Each structure stands twice: as structure tokens, then as C-alpha cells.
N, CA, C and O atoms as a printed pandas DataFrame, in Angstrom:
     atom_number atom_name residue_name chain_id  residue_number  x_coord  y_coord  z_coord
0              1         N          MET        A               1   92.067  192.741   34.192
1              2        CA          MET        A               1   91.590  192.020   33.027
2              3         C          MET        A               1   90.869  190.761   33.489
3              4         O          MET        A               1   91.371  190.014   34.328
4              5         N          ALA        A               2   89.705  190.543   32.939
5              6        CA          ALA        A               2   88.907  189.384   33.314
6              7         C          ALA        A               2   89.441  188.127   32.642
7              8         O          ALA        A               2   89.899  188.158   31.500
8              9         N          ILE        A               3   89.373  187.030   33.372
9             10        CA          ILE        A               3   89.791  185.731   32.838
10            11         C          ILE        A               3   88.533  184.997   32.375
11            12         O          ILE        A               3   87.590  184.834   33.149
12            13         N          THR        A               4   88.516  184.565   31.144
13            14        CA          THR        A               4   87.383  183.796   30.642
14            15         C          THR        A               4   87.749  182.318   30.627
15            16         O          THR        A               4   88.914  181.975   30.424
16            17         N          PRO        A               5   86.781  181.445   30.839
17            18        CA          PRO        A               5   87.078  180.013   30.868
18            19         C          PRO        A               5   87.682  179.481   29.575
19            20         O          PRO        A               5   88.354  178.449   29.583
20            21         N          THR        A               6   87.455  180.161   28.487
21            22        CA          THR        A               6   87.969  179.669   27.201
22            23         C          THR        A               6   89.305  180.288   26.809
23            24         O          THR        A               6   89.799  180.040   25.709
24            25         N          GLN        A               7   89.887  181.078   27.676
25            26        CA          GLN        A               7   91.128  181.775   27.337
26            27         C          GLN        A               7   92.262  180.815   26.983
27            28         O          GLN        A               7   93.052  181.100   26.083
28            29         N          PHE        A               8   92.349  179.693   27.673
29            30        CA          PHE        A               8   93.423  178.729   27.425
30            31         C          PHE        A               8   92.932  177.512   26.648
31            32         O          PHE        A               8   93.644  176.512   26.559
32            33         N          ALA        A               9   91.735  177.582   26.089
33            34        CA          ALA        A               9   91.161  176.449   25.373
34            35         C          ALA        A               9   91.916  176.174   24.079
35            36         O          ALA        A               9   92.419  177.095   23.436
36            37         N          ARG        A              10   91.990  174.914   23.707
37            38        CA          ARG        A              10   92.626  174.491   22.465
38            39         C          ARG        A              10   91.602  173.721   21.626
39            40         O          ARG        A              10   90.733  173.034   22.162
40            41         N          VAL        A              11   91.716  173.843   20.344
41            42        CA          VAL        A              11   90.829  173.117   19.441
42            43         C          VAL        A              11   91.225  171.647   19.458
43            44         O          VAL        A              11   92.404  171.309   19.352
44            45         N          THR        A              12   90.230  170.782   19.594
45            46        CA          THR        A              12   90.485  169.341   19.553
46            47         C          THR        A              12   90.582  168.917   18.094
47            48         O          THR        A              12   89.679  169.170   17.297
48            49         N          ARG        A              13   91.686  168.273   17.760
49            50        CA          ARG        A              13   91.887  167.823   16.385
50            51         C          ARG        A              13   92.730  166.567   16.377
51            52         O          ARG        A              13   93.364  166.220   17.373
52            53         N          GLN        A              14   92.728  165.893   15.248
53            54        CA          GLN        A              14   93.544  164.707   15.091
54            55         C          GLN        A              14   94.892  165.092   14.483
55            56         O          GLN        A              14   94.989  166.012   13.671
56            57         N          SER        A              15   95.914  164.371   14.894
57            58        CA          SER        A              15   97.239  164.595   14.321
58            59         C          SER        A              15   97.278  164.001   12.916
59            60         O          SER        A              15   96.752  162.914   12.673
60            61         N          ALA        A              16   97.907  164.727   12.001
61            62        CA          ALA        A              16   97.990  164.259   10.614
62            63         C          ALA        A              16   98.956  163.092   10.481
63            64         O          ALA        A              16   98.730  162.179    9.687
64            65         N          ASN        A              17  100.046  163.124   11.269
65            66        CA          ASN        A              17  101.060  162.065   11.211
66            67         C          ASN        A              17  101.859  162.103   12.520
67            68         O          ASN        A              17  101.561  162.887   13.422
68            69         N          TRP        A              18  102.871  161.247   12.605
69            70        CA          TRP        A              18  103.659  161.184   13.833
70            71         C          TRP        A              18  104.454  162.459   14.079
71            72         O          TRP        A              18  104.655  162.854   15.228
72            73         N          GLY        A              19  104.903  163.101   13.016
73            74        CA          GLY        A              19  105.646  164.351   13.171
74            75         C          GLY        A              19  104.772  165.446   13.770
75            76         O          GLY        A              19  105.216  166.214   14.624
76            77         N          ASP        A              20  103.529  165.507   13.315
77            78        CA          ASP        A              20  102.579  166.475   13.848
78            79         C          ASP        A              20  102.295  166.190   15.323
79            80         O          ASP        A              20  102.266  167.108   16.143
80            81         N          ALA        A              21  102.088  164.927   15.651
81            82        CA          ALA        A              21  101.814  164.551   17.043
82            83         C          ALA        A              21  103.002  164.884   17.940
83            84         O          ALA        A              21  102.830  165.384   19.052
84            85         N          LYS        A              22  104.199  164.605   17.451
85            86        CA          LYS        A              22  105.398  164.899   18.236
86            87         C          LYS        A              22  105.512  166.394   18.520
87            88         O          LYS        A              22  105.840  166.795   19.636
88            89         N          GLY        A              23  105.243  167.208   17.519
89            90        CA          GLY        A              23  105.284  168.650   17.702
90            91         C          GLY        A              23  104.261  169.138   18.713
91            92         O          GLY        A              23  104.552  170.021   19.519
92            93         N          ARG        A              24  103.070  168.567   18.671
93            94        CA          ARG        A              24  102.016  168.954   19.617
94            95         C          ARG        A              24  102.374  168.539   21.040
95            96         O          ARG        A              24  102.117  169.279   21.989
96            97         N          VAL        A              25  102.966  167.357   21.187
97            98        CA          VAL        A              25  103.380  166.889   22.517
98            99         C          VAL        A              25  104.496  167.777   23.068
99           100         O          VAL        A              25  104.458  168.162   24.236
100          101         N          LEU        A              26  105.476  168.101   22.250
101          102        CA          LEU        A              26  106.569  168.964   22.695
102          103         C          LEU        A              26  106.065  170.359   23.075
103          104         O          LEU        A              26  106.538  170.949   24.047
104          105         N          ALA        A              27  105.114  170.880   22.312
105          106        CA          ALA        A              27  104.544  172.193   22.638
106          107         C          ALA        A              27  103.825  172.139   23.988
107          108         O          ALA        A              27  103.943  173.059   24.796
108          109         N          ALA        A              28  103.083  171.058   24.226
109          110        CA          ALA        A              28  102.384  170.913   25.509
110          111         C          ALA        A              28  103.383  170.785   26.656
111          112         O          ALA        A              28  103.193  171.377   27.718
112          113         N          TYR        A              29  104.437  170.019   26.441
113          114        CA          TYR        A              29  105.470  169.843   27.468
114          115         C          TYR        A              29  106.115  171.186   27.815
115          116         O          TYR        A              29  106.278  171.518   28.989
116          117         N          ARG        A              30  106.475  171.939   26.802
117          118        CA          ARG        A              30  107.095  173.250   27.035
118          119         C          ARG        A              30  106.146  174.194   27.766
119          120         O          ARG        A              30  106.567  174.974   28.621
120          121         N          GLU        A              31  104.873  174.115   27.426
121          122        CA          GLU        A              31  103.877  174.961   28.078
122          123         C          GLU        A              31  103.811  174.670   29.579
123          124         O          GLU        A              31  103.767  175.592   30.394
124          125         N          TRP        A              32  103.805  173.389   29.937
125          126        CA          TRP        A              32  103.776  173.004   31.350
126          127         C          TRP        A              32  105.060  173.412   32.062
127          128         O          TRP        A              32  105.011  173.929   33.178
128          129         N          ILE        A              33  106.213  173.183   31.425
129          130        CA          ILE        A              33  107.498  173.523   32.042
130          131         C          ILE        A              33  107.579  175.025   32.311
131          132         O          ILE        A              33  108.041  175.446   33.372
132          133         N          ARG        A              34  107.135  175.819   31.362
133          134        CA          ARG        A              34  107.158  177.272   31.549
134          135         C          ARG        A              34  106.170  177.728   32.619
135          136         O          ARG        A              34  106.372  178.768   33.245
136          137         N          ALA        A              35  105.114  176.965   32.832
137          138        CA          ALA        A              35  104.099  177.343   33.821
138          139         C          ALA        A              35  104.455  176.884   35.234
139          140         O          ALA        A              35  103.747  177.229   36.180
140          141         N          ALA        A              36  105.521  176.122   35.403
141          142        CA          ALA        A              36  105.871  175.572   36.723
142          143         C          ALA        A              36  106.004  176.641   37.807
143          144         O          ALA        A              36  105.459  176.443   38.893
144          145         N          PRO        A              37  106.696  177.764   37.579
145          146        CA          PRO        A              37  106.781  178.781   38.639
146          147         C          PRO        A              37  105.405  179.351   39.020
147          148         O          PRO        A              37  105.132  179.618   40.190
148          149         N          GLU        A              38  104.556  179.528   38.016
149          150        CA          GLU        A              38  103.217  180.051   38.283
150          151         C          GLU        A              38  102.371  179.032   39.046
151          152         O          GLU        A              38  101.590  179.403   39.922
152          153         N          ILE        A              39  102.524  177.760   38.718
153          154        CA          ILE        A              39  101.806  176.697   39.429
154          155         C          ILE        A              39  102.229  176.686   40.889
155          156         O          ILE        A              39  101.394  176.556   41.784
156          157         N          GLN        A              40  103.523  176.821   41.127
157          158        CA          GLN        A              40  104.025  176.843   42.500
158          159         C          GLN        A              40  103.402  177.990   43.288
159          160         O          GLN        A              40  103.008  177.815   44.441
160          161         N          THR        A              41  103.313  179.144   42.676
161          162        CA          THR        A              41  102.750  180.318   43.340
162          163         C          THR        A              41  101.241  180.177   43.551
163          164         O          THR        A              41  100.744  180.431   44.648
164          165         N          MET        A              42  100.508  179.773   42.503
165          166        CA          MET        A              42   99.048  179.684   42.583
166          167         C          MET        A              42   98.585  178.700   43.640
167          168         O          MET        A              42   97.645  178.979   44.385
168          169         N          TYR        A              43   99.242  177.546   43.709
169          170        CA          TYR        A              43   98.792  176.491   44.608
170          171         C          TYR        A              43   99.597  176.422   45.899
171          172         O          TYR        A              43   99.384  175.519   46.708
172          173         N          SER        A              44  100.514  177.355   46.103
173          174        CA          SER        A              44  101.356  177.390   47.309
174          175         C          SER        A              44  102.029  176.038   47.555
175          176         O          SER        A              44  102.017  175.523   48.673
176          177         N          VAL        A              45  102.599  175.487   46.528
177          178        CA          VAL        A              45  103.274  174.192   46.618
178          179         C          VAL        A              45  104.578  174.375   47.396
179          180         O          VAL        A              45  105.393  175.226   47.037
180          181         N          PRO        A              46  104.786  173.588   48.456
181          182        CA          PRO        A              46  105.973  173.781   49.293
182          183         C          PRO        A              46  107.242  173.130   48.747
183          184         O          PRO        A              46  108.153  172.821   49.515
184          185         N          PHE        A              47  107.313  172.922   47.450
185          186        CA          PHE        A              47  108.474  172.303   46.821
186          187         C          PHE        A              47  109.097  173.294   45.851
187          188         O          PHE        A              47  108.402  174.177   45.348
188          189         N          PRO        A              48  110.383  173.168   45.578
189          190        CA          PRO        A              48  111.014  174.071   44.602
190          191         C          PRO        A              48  110.482  173.814   43.190
191          192         O          PRO        A              48  109.939  172.747   42.902
192          193         N          VAL        A              49  110.645  174.796   42.331
193          194        CA          VAL        A              49  110.180  174.698   40.944
194          195         C          VAL        A              49  110.833  173.514   40.244
195          196         O          VAL        A              49  110.206  172.870   39.403
196          197         N          SER        A              50  112.076  173.222   40.579
197          198        CA          SER        A              50  112.766  172.091   39.937
198          199         C          SER        A              50  112.055  170.770   40.221
199          200         O          SER        A              50  112.004  169.897   39.354
200          201         N          THR        A              51  111.514  170.619   41.411
201          202        CA          THR        A              51  110.776  169.398   41.763
202          203         C          THR        A              51  109.483  169.313   40.960
203          204         O          THR        A              51  109.114  168.235   40.494
204          205         N          ILE        A              52  108.805  170.418   40.798
205          206        CA          ILE        A              52  107.570  170.440   40.006
206          207         C          ILE        A              52  107.877  170.088   38.554
207          208         O          ILE        A              52  107.143  169.326   37.926
208          209         N          ARG        A              53  108.954  170.640   38.031
209          210        CA          ARG        A              53  109.338  170.333   36.649
210          211         C          ARG        A              53  109.726  168.861   36.478
211          212         O          ARG        A              53  109.446  168.258   35.442
212          213         N          THR        A              54  110.362  168.293   37.486
213          214        CA          THR        A              54  110.705  166.869   37.443
214          215         C          THR        A              54  109.443  166.021   37.409
215          216         O          THR        A              54  109.372  165.036   36.675
216          217         N          ARG        A              55  108.448  166.401   38.201
217          218        CA          ARG        A              55  107.184  165.664   38.239
218          219         C          ARG        A              55  106.448  165.773   36.900
219          220         O          ARG        A              55  105.850  164.804   36.432
220          221         N          ILE        A              56  106.498  166.950   36.297
221          222        CA          ILE        A              56  105.881  167.131   34.979
222          223         C          ILE        A              56  106.557  166.215   33.965
223          224         O          ILE        A              56  105.890  165.554   33.168
224          225         N          ARG        A              57  107.886  166.185   34.003
225          226        CA          ARG        A              57  108.626  165.324   33.076
226          227         C          ARG        A              57  108.260  163.850   33.286
227          228         O          ARG        A              57  108.109  163.108   32.315
228          229         N          GLN        A              58  108.118  163.428   34.529
229          230        CA          GLN        A              58  107.741  162.042   34.823
230          231         C          GLN        A              58  106.387  161.708   34.218
231          232         O          GLN        A              58  106.196  160.612   33.690
232          233         N          GLU        A              59  105.446  162.642   34.290
233          234        CA          GLU        A              59  104.121  162.397   33.713
234          235         C          GLU        A              59  104.195  162.243   32.193
235          236         O          GLU        A              59  103.520  161.387   31.621
236          237         N          PHE        A              60  104.999  163.059   31.550
237          238        CA          PHE        A              60  105.142  162.930   30.100
238          239         C          PHE        A              60  105.907  161.651   29.732
239          240         O          PHE        A              60  105.575  160.993   28.746
240          241         N          GLU        A              61  106.915  161.306   30.512
241          242        CA          GLU        A              61  107.694  160.084   30.258
242          243         C          GLU        A              61  106.844  158.832   30.431
243          244         O          GLU        A              61  107.101  157.818   29.782
244          245         N          ARG        A              62  105.856  158.886   31.281
245          246        CA          ARG        A              62  104.988  157.735   31.538
246          247         C          ARG        A              62  104.311  157.253   30.256
247          248         O          ARG        A              62  104.019  156.066   30.108
248          249         N          HIS        A              63  104.067  158.173   29.340
249          250        CA          HIS        A              63  103.380  157.823   28.087
250          251         C          HIS        A              63  104.318  157.858   26.884
251          252         O          HIS        A              63  103.867  157.953   25.742
252          253         N          ARG        A              64  105.594  157.782   27.137
253          254        CA          ARG        A              64  106.589  157.926   26.073
254          255         C          ARG        A              64  106.465  156.869   24.977
255          256         O          ARG        A              64  106.670  157.175   23.803
256          257         N          TYR        A              65  106.138  155.654   25.335
257          258        CA          TYR        A              65  106.161  154.553   24.369
258          259         C          TYR        A              65  104.785  154.200   23.812
259          260         O          TYR        A              65  104.584  153.081   23.341
260          261         N          VAL        A              66  103.849  155.119   23.856
261          262        CA          VAL        A              66  102.549  154.904   23.219
262          263         C          VAL        A              66  102.791  154.875   21.712
263          264         O          VAL        A              66  103.420  155.777   21.158
264          265         N          ASN        A              67  102.286  153.829   21.055
265          266        CA          ASN        A              67  102.592  153.675   19.631
266          267         C          ASN        A              67  101.360  153.710   18.729
267          268         O          ASN        A              67  101.413  153.252   17.588
268          269         N          LYS        A              68  100.270  154.243   19.229
269          270        CA          LYS        A              68   99.052  154.378   18.424
270          271         C          LYS        A              68   98.687  155.851   18.355
271          272         O          LYS        A              68   98.490  156.503   19.381
272          273         N          LEU        A              69   98.598  156.362   17.155
273          274        CA          LEU        A              69   98.332  157.780   16.946
274          275         C          LEU        A              69   97.016  158.253   17.570
275          276         O          LEU        A              69   96.989  159.336   18.155
276          277         N          PRO        A              70   95.920  157.484   17.468
277          278        CA          PRO        A              70   94.678  157.930   18.113
278          279         C          PRO        A              70   94.811  158.035   19.638
279          280         O          PRO        A              70   94.192  158.902   20.255
280          281         N          VAL        A              71   95.603  157.167   20.235
281          282        CA          VAL        A              71   95.814  157.220   21.683
282          283         C          VAL        A              71   96.596  158.478   22.047
283          284         O          VAL        A              71   96.300  159.132   23.047
284          285         N          VAL        A              72   97.584  158.811   21.242
285          286        CA          VAL        A              72   98.358  160.041   21.478
286          287         C          VAL        A              72   97.433  161.256   21.377
287          288         O          VAL        A              72   97.538  162.185   22.178
288          289         N          ASP        A              73   96.535  161.248   20.402
289          290        CA          ASP        A              73   95.590  162.353   20.262
290          291         C          ASP        A              73   94.699  162.496   21.495
291          292         O          ASP        A              73   94.427  163.614   21.933
292          293         N          VAL        A              74   94.250  161.395   22.048
293          294        CA          VAL        A              74   93.430  161.441   23.267
294          295         C          VAL        A              74   94.248  161.981   24.435
295          296         O          VAL        A              74   93.752  162.794   25.215
296          297         N          LEU        A              75   95.485  161.542   24.559
297          298        CA          LEU        A              75   96.348  162.042   25.640
298          299         C          LEU        A              75   96.594  163.545   25.498
299          300         O          LEU        A              75   96.625  164.263   26.497
300          301         N          ILE        A              76   96.767  164.017   24.276
301          302        CA          ILE        A              76   96.953  165.450   24.051
302          303         C          ILE        A              76   95.683  166.206   24.441
303          304         O          ILE        A              76   95.754  167.264   25.066
304          305         N          MET        A              77   94.531  165.665   24.074
305          306        CA          MET        A              77   93.266  166.299   24.425
306          307         C          MET        A              77   93.109  166.377   25.948
307          308         O          MET        A              77   92.710  167.414   26.478
308          309         N          GLN        A              78   93.420  165.287   26.648
309          310        CA          GLN        A              78   93.342  165.283   28.105
310          311         C          GLN        A              78   94.328  166.283   28.708
311          312         O          GLN        A              78   94.013  166.961   29.686
312          313         N          ASN        A              79   95.513  166.370   28.124
313          314        CA          ASN        A              79   96.507  167.333   28.578
314          315         C          ASN        A              79   95.978  168.753   28.454
315          316         O          ASN        A              79   96.107  169.549   29.383
316          317         N          ASN        A              80   95.384  169.072   27.307
317          318        CA          ASN        A              80   94.865  170.416   27.093
318          319         C          ASN        A              80   93.767  170.756   28.099
319          320         O          ASN        A              80   93.712  171.876   28.607
320          321         N          ALA        A              81   92.903  169.797   28.381
321          322        CA          ALA        A              81   91.833  170.033   29.358
322          323         C          ALA        A              81   92.420  170.259   30.752
323          324         O          ALA        A              81   91.983  171.159   31.469
324          325         N          GLU        A              82   93.393  169.462   31.132
325          326        CA          GLU        A              82   94.026  169.600   32.443
326          327         C          GLU        A              82   94.741  170.939   32.570
327          328         O          GLU        A              82   94.660  171.594   33.608
328          329         N          TYR        A              83   95.434  171.342   31.523
329          330        CA          TYR        A              83   96.143  172.624   31.547
330          331         C          TYR        A              83   95.156  173.782   31.688
331          332         O          TYR        A              83   95.409  174.739   32.420
332          333         N          GLN        A              84   94.037  173.686   30.983
333          334        CA          GLN        A              84   93.026  174.737   31.071
334          335         C          GLN        A              84   92.461  174.830   32.485
335          336         O          GLN        A              84   92.275  175.930   33.006
336          337         N          VAL        A              85   92.189  173.697   33.102
337          338        CA          VAL        A              85   91.658  173.694   34.475
338          339         C          VAL        A              85   92.677  174.296   35.427
339          340         O          VAL        A              85   92.334  175.140   36.254
340          341         N          ARG        A              86   93.920  173.870   35.316
341          342        CA          ARG        A              86   94.970  174.371   36.217
342          343         C          ARG        A              86   95.202  175.863   36.032
343          344         O          ARG        A              86   95.472  176.571   37.002
344          345         N          SER        A              87   95.100  176.352   34.800
345          346        CA          SER        A              87   95.415  177.745   34.518
346          347         C          SER        A              87   94.262  178.693   34.810
347          348         O          SER        A              87   94.487  179.807   35.283
348          349         N          VAL        A              88   93.039  178.274   34.540
349          350        CA          VAL        A              88   91.905  179.194   34.602
350          351         C          VAL        A              88   91.108  179.075   35.886
351          352         O          VAL        A              88   90.781  180.091   36.501
352          353         N          GLN        A              89   90.792  177.879   36.300
353          354        CA          GLN        A              89   89.843  177.701   37.395
354          355         C          GLN        A              89   90.318  178.366   38.680
355          356         O          GLN        A              89   89.524  178.978   39.394
356          357         N          HIS        A              90   91.585  178.250   38.972
357          358        CA          HIS        A              90   92.093  178.847   40.204
358          359         C          HIS        A              90   92.055  180.372   40.123
359          360         O          HIS        A              90   91.810  181.031   41.133
360          361         N          ARG        A              91   92.287  180.930   38.967
361          362        CA          ARG        A              91   92.287  182.379   38.808
362          363         C          ARG        A              91   90.886  182.965   38.887
363          364         O          ARG        A              91   90.710  184.109   39.306
364          365         N          MET        A              92   89.886  182.180   38.485
365          366        CA          MET        A              92   88.519  182.696   38.455
366          367         C          MET        A              92   87.965  182.923   39.848
367          368         O          MET        A              92   87.201  183.865   40.062
368          369         N          SER        A              93   88.329  182.090   40.785
369          370        CA          SER        A              93   87.796  182.198   42.135
370          371         C          SER        A              93   88.935  181.980   43.112
371          372         O          SER        A              93   89.454  180.870   43.226
372          373         N          SER        A              94   89.324  183.019   43.807
373          374        CA          SER        A              94   90.476  182.887   44.699
374          375         C          SER        A              94   90.189  181.942   45.859
375          376         O          SER        A              94   91.123  181.400   46.450
376          377         N          GLY        A              95   88.921  181.732   46.198
377          378        CA          GLY        A              95   88.587  180.825   47.290
378          379         C          GLY        A              95   88.299  179.413   46.835
379          380         O          GLY        A              95   87.910  178.568   47.641
380          381         N          ALA        A              96   88.483  179.146   45.561
381          382        CA          ALA        A              96   88.184  177.815   45.033
382          383         C          ALA        A              96   89.166  176.788   45.602
383          384         O          ALA        A              96   90.365  177.045   45.713
384          385         N          TYR        A              97   88.637  175.644   45.952
385          386        CA          TYR        A              97   89.491  174.563   46.454
386          387         C          TYR        A              97   89.856  173.653   45.293
387          388         O          TYR        A              97   88.997  173.039   44.660
388          389         N          LEU        A              98   91.140  173.586   45.036
389          390        CA          LEU        A              98   91.637  172.682   43.993
390          391         C          LEU        A              98   92.709  171.800   44.597
391          392         O          LEU        A              98   93.473  172.238   45.456
392          393         N          ARG        A              99   92.763  170.591   44.160
393          394        CA          ARG        A              99   93.813  169.707   44.658
394          395         C          ARG        A              99   95.153  170.172   44.116
395          396         O          ARG        A              99   95.265  170.568   42.956
396          397         N          ALA        A             100   96.143  170.121   44.949
397          398        CA          ALA        A             100   97.485  170.517   44.531
398          399         C          ALA        A             100   98.107  169.405   43.708
399          400         O          ALA        A             100   97.584  168.292   43.664
400          401         N          ILE        A             101   99.203  169.699   43.066
401          402        CA          ILE        A             101   99.896  168.676   42.280
402          403         C          ILE        A             101  100.344  167.588   43.227
403          404         O          ILE        A             101  100.945  167.855   44.268
404          405         N          GLU        A             102  100.041  166.356   42.852
405          406        CA          GLU        A             102  100.389  165.226   43.696
406          407         C          GLU        A             102  101.862  164.885   43.489
407          408         O          GLU        A             102  102.254  164.340   42.456
408          409         N          LEU        A             103  102.661  165.216   44.489
409          410        CA          LEU        A             103  104.099  164.974   44.362
410          411         C          LEU        A             103  104.527  163.770   45.102
411          412         O          LEU        A             103  105.710  163.430   45.095
């Protein structure tokens, strides 16, 4: 099956309220946590999956106290773009050079 660059794309939108933003952030967090074993395999990361998941959690915790809804929306948009790059770009070209997760 061919991988298309838009396969993991998400529509950019504004959160209606804080509850909506929280749900979108939690969905993104779960998506990254579930992808940790695949990330380890794709990038040949020499660390256990638990370490990768800890690093993912640290990145999300770094922005925990953002209190402006438009800023949260921008962070979600950046997250979606990063997830798409990590998920698709490496699969499209097996010889592609991508930086590994900075641990």
C-alpha cells in the first residue's frame, strides 16, 4: 500500500473552548504515546520504548501551563505537523535522513 503525504494530515481549526482544546491535546498525546514503539523501530533509537514515552510526556508537560487558547491552537497545529513528518516522511523514502528524537 502506498503512503501519501496527506495520510496523517489533520485539518487546522480553532478550538471552540477550553474543553475542546483539552480533548484535542489529549488525543494528540495518546497518538504519540501509541506511536512510541513504531518510532523506536523506524529511527533505530537505542533506548527502550519507556524512555521515548517519558520524553514525549516531558514535551507535553513543557507547555502544560499555557493559558491562552490561541497559543494552544498553534501548539496543536505544530504538533500535528510534527507527527505527520515523523509518520510519513520516513516511510516514503527508506534512505531519507531524518534526525532522531533528541533524548
